[in-house]
C-alpha positions in Angstrom: 31.3 -1.3 11.2 28.7 -4.1 10.5 28.7 -5.1 6.8 25.7 -5.2 4.5 24.1 -8.5 4.3 25.6 -11.0 1.8 22.3 -12.8 1.4 22.1 -12.1 -2.3 19.2 -14.4 -2.9 17.0 -12.4 -0.4 18.1 -9.1 -1.9 17.3 -10.2 -5.4 14.0 -11.6 -4.4 13.2 -8.4 -2.5 14.3 -6.2 -5.5 12.1 -8.2 -7.9 9.2 -8.2 -5.4 9.5 -4.4 -5.2 9.4 -3.9 -8.9 6.6 -6.3 -9.5 4.6 -5.1 -6.6 4.8 -1.4 -7.6 3.9 -2.2 -11.2 1.0 -4.4 -10.1 -0.3 -1.8 -7.7 -0.3 0.8 -10.5 -2.1 -1.6 -12.8 -4.7 -2.5 -10.2 -5.3 1.2 -9.5 -5.9 1.8 -13.2 -8.5 -1.0 -13.3 -10.2 0.5 -10.2 -13.3 2.6 -11.1 -12.5 6.3 -11.1 -14.1 8.4 -8.4 -14.8 5.6 -6.0 -14.4 6.7 -2.4 -15.3 10.3 -3.3 -19.0 9.7 -4.0 -22.1 8.7 -2.0 -23.3 5.1 -1.4 -25.8 5.2 -4.3 -23.2 6.1 -6.9 -20.6 3.8 -5.3 -23.0 0.9 -5.6 -23.6 1.5 -9.3 -19.9 1.9 -10.0 -19.1 -1.4 -8.3 -22.1 -3.3 -9.7 -21.3 -2.3 -13.3 -17.5 -2.6 -13.1 -16.5 -6.0 -14.6 -12.9 -6.0 -13.4 -13.8 -5.1 -9.8 -12.9 -8.5 -8.2 -9.7 -8.8 -10.4 -8.5 -5.3 -9.4 -9.1 -6.1 -5.7 -7.1 -9.4 -6.0 -4.4 -7.6 -7.9 -4.1 -4.9 -5.2 -3.8 -7.6 -2.5 -1.1 -9.4 -4.4 0.7 -6.1 -4.9 0.6 -5.4 -1.1 2.0 -8.8 -0.4 4.8 -8.3 -2.8 5.6 -4.9 -1.5 5.6 -6.2 2.1 8.0 -8.9 1.1 10.3 -6.3 -0.4 10.2 -4.2 2.8 11.1 -7.3 4.8 14.1 -7.9 2.5 15.0 -4.3 2.7 14.9 -4.4 6.5 17.2 -7.5 6.4 19.7 -5.7 4.3 20.0 -3.0 7.0 20.6 -5.4 9.8 23.3 -4.2 12.1 23.3 -0.8 10.6 22.3 2.6 12.1 18.9 2.5 10.4 18.1 -1.1 11.5 15.8 -0.2 14.5 13.8 2.2 12.4 13.5 -0.4 9.6 12.3 -3.1 12.1 9.6 -0.8 13.4 8.6 0.0 9.8 8.5 -3.7 9.0 6.2 -4.4 12.0 3.8 -1.6 10.9 3.8 -2.8 7.3 3.0 -6.4 8.4 0.0 -5.1 10.5 -1.1 -2.9 7.6 -0.8 -5.8 5.2 -3.1 -7.9 7.5 -5.7 -5.1 7.4 -5.4 -5.1 3.6 -6.0 -8.9 3.6 -9.3 -8.4 5.5 -10.2 -5.5 3.2 -9.6 -7.6 0.1 -12.1 -10.2 1.1 -14.7 -7.7 2.3 -14.2 -5.1 -0.4 -13.6 -7.6 -3.2 -16.3 -10.3 -3.6 -18.6 -9.3 -0.7 -18.8 -5.7 -1.8 -19.5 -6.7 -5.4 -22.4 -9.0 -4.4 -23.8 -6.4 -2.0 -23.7 -3.7 -4.7 -25.4 -6.0 -7.3 -28.1 -6.9 -4.8 -28.7 -3.2 -3.9 -28.7 -1.9 -7.5 -30.7 -4.7 -9.1 -32.8 -5.7 -6.2 -33.5 -2.2 -4.9 -34.9 -3.4 -1.5 -34.3 -1.4 1.6 -32.5 -4.3 3.4 -30.1 -4.7 0.4 -29.3 -1.0 0.5 -28.8 -1.1 4.2 -26.3 -4.0 3.9 -24.4 -2.2 1.2 -24.2 1.1 3.1 -23.0 -0.7 6.2 -20.4 -2.7 4.3 -19.3 0.5 2.4 -18.7 2.3 5.7 -16.8 -0.6 7.2 -14.6 -1.0 4.1 -13.8 2.7 4.0 -12.8 2.7 7.6 -10.6 -0.3 7.0 -9.1 1.4 4.0 -8.3 4.5 6.0 -6.6 2.5 8.7 -4.6 0.5 6.1 -3.5 3.7 4.5 -2.5 5.2 7.8 -0.6 2.2 9.2 0.8 0.6 6.0 1.7 3.6 3.8 1.9 6.3 6.4 3.7 4.6 9.3 5.3 1.5 7.7 6.9 3.2 4.6 7.7 6.3 6.7 9.8 4.5 9.2 11.6 2.4 6.6 12.2 5.7 4.8 13.8 7.1 8.0 16.0 4.0 8.2 17.2 4.4 4.6 17.9 8.1 5.2 19.9 7.5 8.3 22.3 5.0 6.6 24.6 4.7 3.6 23.5 1.3 2.3 21.2 3.0 -0.2 21.2 6.6 -1.5 20.0 8.7 1.4 17.8 10.8 -0.9 15.7 7.7 -1.5 14.8 7.7 2.2 13.6 11.3 2.0 11.4 10.4 -1.0 9.7 7.7 1.1 9.3 10.0 4.1 7.5 12.6 2.0 5.2 10.1 0.3 4.5 8.5 3.7 3.6 11.8 5.3 1.2 12.6 2.5 -0.5 9.1 3.0 -0.5 9.5 6.8 -2.4 12.8 6.5 -4.8 11.2 4.0 -5.4 8.3 6.3 -6.0 10.4 9.5 -8.2 12.9 7.7 -10.3 10.1 6.1 -11.0 8.6 9.5 -12.4 11.9 10.6 -14.1 13.2 7.4 -15.2 10.0 5.7 -15.3 9.8 1.8 -13.8 13.0 0.4 -12.6 13.7 -3.1 -9.7 15.9 -2.1 -8.3 13.2 0.2 -9.0 10.0 -1.8 -9.1 11.5 -5.3 -6.0 13.8 -5.0 -4.0 13.6 -1.7 -3.7 9.8 -1.4 -3.0 9.1 -5.1 -0.1 11.6 -5.0 1.4 10.1 -1.8 0.9 6.5 -2.9 2.1 7.2 -6.4 5.3 8.7 -5.0 5.8 5.6 -2.8 5.3 3.3 -5.8 8.0 5.3 -7.7 10.2 4.9 -4.6 9.6 1.2 -4.6 10.7 1.0 -8.2 13.9 2.9 -7.4 14.6 0.9 -4.2 14.0 -2.3 -6.0 16.6 -1.4 -8.6 19.0 -0.4 -5.8 18.5 -3.7 -4.0 19.2 -5.6 -7.2 22.4 -3.5 -7.6 23.4 -4.2 -4.0 22.9 -7.9 -4.6 25.6 -7.8 -7.2 28.0 -6.2 -4.7 27.7 -8.4 -1.6 29.3 -6.9 1.5 29.5 -3.4 0.1 27.3 -0.3 0.4 26.1 1.3 -2.8 
């Protein structure tokens, strides 16, 4: 039977990235204005224009995604040659695509959205509001796709990989699968329904919160595995 990777440096780096990424994602979400994505363009513009940490929270969320993606890459490497490896590689590919979408979203939803919101609220001209509404619609679509691909597909497939193997506790895989399914539903429904409080204010936070707890647990498991090279935990 193929052995678990002995690349302890990668495992340790992945475990630390998982812990830092999950904590940073939680912190960035706390800094994000409550109710955004569940209200109309007018209220959204005022929330963004008056929210001082807006750019900081967007940058923090992007850094968190990059750290989480690095952790998923390390996790996939630790399953190389095992029964869950094909699933992990597919999940890694989806996560990389989703992370790319998040990078685009960070630029569009970070500084550009802040400037557009300030122009619309303080300028009040029809062209300024038209720019904001267009940007708001584009950003929400990008967010829905990112949720669907990154959290729904990427984390879900990696969860299947963990559940199919014995490198990590199998119950951790099922936790990821449940969280990913919730995010998948939120992403698909958001693409069809647009801004909706139930989806973005309740369903997605539950799913993503569960996945962040999973990342904390899997990060600790990776650090534990790094101390036991060549052995399953």
